[in-house]
N, C-alpha and C positions, 0 to 999 in steps of 0.2 A: 560396615565395609565402605571404604571411600569410593568416590566416582569423580570423573573429570568435569571440570567447569572452566570457562574462560573468566578470569577474575580481573576486574579493573581496579587499580589502586591509585590513590592520590597522595603524593609526598607532602611534607610540610611546606616545601617551597612552591607547591601547586602543580608540580610535574605529574603527568598522567602516565601510567604504565599498564600494560596488559600482559597476562601470562596464563597458560593452561596449568591449573593446579588441581590437586586432589582435595575434595571437601567431603564432609559427612552430612547425612540426611538431617541431623539435628540442627544444622546451620541454616536450613531452608526456612522460608517464612511460614507463618501459620496458614492452615487451610485444611479442608476436609478430604481432599483427594491428592494422592501421590501418583505422579505420572512418570513412567519410563519414557523419556523423550527419545524420539526416533529422528526427527528432523526439526530444524528451525530455519530461519531465513534472514535476509538482510534488507532493512528498510532505511529510509533517510534518518528516521529517529534513532535507529540503531547506530548509525554513523555518529550522531551527536553523543550518544551515551558512551560509545567506545572511545571517543576522543576527549570527552569531558566538556564538550561545547554545548551551548544552548541552555545550560542551567537545569537540565532535566533530572540529573542525578544529584541528590543532595547528600547522600551518605555513602561512605566508602569503608571497606571494600565492597564492590558491587558486581553482580552477575547480570549483564545485559541480556537482550533477546526479547523483543516485544511480542513475538509469535512462537508457538511451538505446536507440534502434533505428536501424539504417541499413544501408549497403551496404559490404562489405569492399572496400577499394581495394588493399591489399597484405597478404600473409600469408606468414610463414616457417614456418607450422605446416600440416601436410598435411590437417588437418581442415577448413580453410577456404581458399577461393580467391577471387580478385577477382570481384566480382559477386554473391557470396552475401549474402543478407539475414540479419541477426543481431539478437539482443536481448541486452542486458545489464541485470541488476538485482542489487543487493546487492554482496557481497564487499568492502564498505567503500569501493567506488569512489565518488567524490564527497565522501568524508569524509577518508580517509587519503591517497588518491591523487586526481588530477584526474579530473573526471567529464564528464557529457554536456551541460553548458551551453556547448557549443562546436560549431563546424561540422565538426571532426574530433576523434577520440579514439583513443588507442592502448590496447589491452587485452591481457591474457594470455588465450591461447586457452581455458584451463580455465574462465574466467569467462563465456564466451559460450554461448548456445544458438542453434540455428537458428530462424529465424522459422517458426512452424507454418504448414502449408498452410491457406489460408482466412483468414489475418490479414494486414492491411497493417501497415507500420511505424507508421502513425498510430494504427491501432486498438490495436496492441501498447502504445503509450505512453498511450492512453486507459485501458488496463488498468494498466500499470506495477507498481511494487512493491505498491501498495495492492491492486490487483485480484489480483495473483499471491498475495499473502497471504490474500486472501479465498478463493481456490480451494484453497490448502493447508488452510485451516480447514475448508472443506466436505469435503474428502477425509478429514481426520482424524475428523470427526464420522461420516462414512460408515464408516470403518474400525472405529469403535467402535459400529456397529450402527444408526445413524440411518437410518430409512426414511421415505418420503414420507407414509405413513399413520399415523405415530407420534404426531402432535400438532403443536402450534404451535412453531416455532423462533423464538427471540428474537434480534434483532440490535441491539446497543447502538451509540450513535454512528452511527445509521443514515444520516444525511444526509452524512456524511463520505465520503472516498474508499474506505476498506475497507468501510464499512457499505453504501454504495450498491451496490457490485459484489456483495457478499454477498447483499443483498436480491434483486437481479436473478437471480443464479445459483440461489438456493434456490427462488424462485418458479418459475423455468423448469423446475426438476427436480420440481415438483409439491408442494412443501412449503407449508403455511400459515405465513406469515411475519408477525411483529409487529416493528415498528420503533420503537426508542426515540430520541427526539430532544428537545433543548432548544429547538428552533426550530419552533414550531407552524406557522409560515408555510410549512414544507417538507412539510406533510402531503400536498398534491396531488402533489408531486414523488415522494414515497415510494410513494404509491398507484400512480402511473404505472409504477414499477419492479416492482410486484407485491406490495407490502405490503398485507395485508388489515386490519391493525390498526395504529393509531398510538398510542403510549404516551408521555405527557409525562415528561420526565426526572425531574421532581419526585416522581413516583410511586415511583421506584426509587432516589432519591438517597441515602437513609439506611437502614441496617439497622434492623429493628424491635426488635432485642434478643432475638428468639426464635431458637432454634437451627434450627428448621424452620418453614416456612410451607406454605400450600396448594401442592400440586404443580400447576405451571402450564406448564412448558416442557419439550418433548421434547429440545431442544438449544439451544445459544446460541453465537453468534459475538460475543465481547465485545471492543470496542476501547477501553473506558473504564477498567477496573480499579477499584481503590480500594473505597469503600463500596458503589458500585453492584454490582460483582461479588460482594461479600460478600452482598448481599441476594438477588441472582439465584441464588446457590448454594443458598440456603434454599428456593427455589421450584422447583428442578429436579425433574422427574419421576424416579421410581425408575429407576436405571441410566442416566440422561441424562448428557450430556457438554457441557462448556463449552470452546470453543476460545478461549484468551486470546491476543489479538494486540496489545493496546495498554494504555497507562496514562494516557490523557488526564485521568482523574479521580484519579490518584494511584497511587503504587507500593505503598503499604501496604495490606494485606488484613486488615481487622478482622473475622475470622470464627472459627468453631470447626471441629473435625474431624467434627462430627455429620453433616452431609450426606454425607460420604464413607463414614462407618461405618454409618449407618442406612438410607441410600437408595442406596448404591453409586454416588454421583455421581463423574464423572471430570472432572478439571481438566487440559486438554491445552494445553501450551505450544506456540505456533507461532512458529518462527523462519524468516524468509525470507532472511536475509543470507547464512548459510553453508550453505544447503540444498545437498545433493549433486546431481550432474548428473542422475541418473536420475529422481528425483522432480521436479526442475525441468522436465524435458522432459515428463513425464506431466502435470504441472499446466498447462503451456502448451497441450498438446494438448487437455486437458479444457476450458480456456478457449475454445479455438477451436470446440469442439463444443457446449458447454453454456451459454455466455453469449450471450444474444440481442443481436445487433449493433445492432438498433434501440434497445434499452434502453441500450446502451453509448453510442450517439450522443447520447441525451438527457441524459447526465451531463456532457458535454464542454463546457468553455470553452476557447477557443483563446487563446494568448498568444505573445509573442515574447521575445527575451532582455531587452529593455529593460523589459518589464513585471514581471520577476521580483522585483526588490527589494521593490516594494509588495505583490505577492502572497505573498512569503515571510513578511512581517510579518503579513499577514492570516490566513494559514493557522494561525499560532501562536495566534491569538485566536479560532479557530473560525469565521472569516469566509468560508471557501471551501466551496462546495457541490460535491459530486461530484468530477469529475476535470478537471485543467488539463493540456492538451496544449500543449507548447512547440514551435513551428516555429522551429528554430534558424537557418533560412535566410531567414526573413521580414524 
């Protein structure tokens, strides 16, 4: 019996099209676990896959969706049984293999984690890869010594998916949080998540040319990269750490080694795609305990499969606030 999926196709002339189609279970990729998908979400990578940008999708037709949550319907792996609630993020699902923009998905058991106690599948997808990455960032900063009374923690790209969840988690843990955004109209939104300061993107857009500036930030979750990250590094407090999670502002880093040598600054790379099982479970359990659900709800915009083509184009232009949760059965 067929089920609905959002299928992306590429014509001979290179034109990309998207449509909701009925597909069959035997078209799904190989895997030990068949999942009845309840919710998916929208991340920047999903925008790339939906529009054919970034070279992430090599084979068409393709079903995007790098995240999904739902209920196991069949499993040949002893770790999961019918009725179990599960979450999948990363592992290049939705890029190399078909993903969660469908009512059913087949997964390798190694790529799944159990849904944590206290979270619904809808809440898990309000978190998604963006929020999962945020928690990995917070954990990395904590592992490098960050404590709530150390000073202000900066979050760049604060109104986006990663930034929104990072602001909410850090504020809930007692940190003073400053959010950087290029959208001044989002100030009230960021304040509601717990940001005590709103910094205009223009203030950090270009390095000053100085190898060091005044120490301002005890830690940072950076989703922007490029010149902004270079400037932030010069403003980090002694021994402070930056968790680098994105490159919305560019992949090049025009900086010097001076912040690392004279202030002991740490630049921490955060990868959520190939993260091993144990830290995945730890991060999801921390999300369930440390992310205020009322703050999470305030970030959410609901969508269905047919909304995704327009939303995918919008997220690439910075036009999506917070988190989009996709009800694949709507």
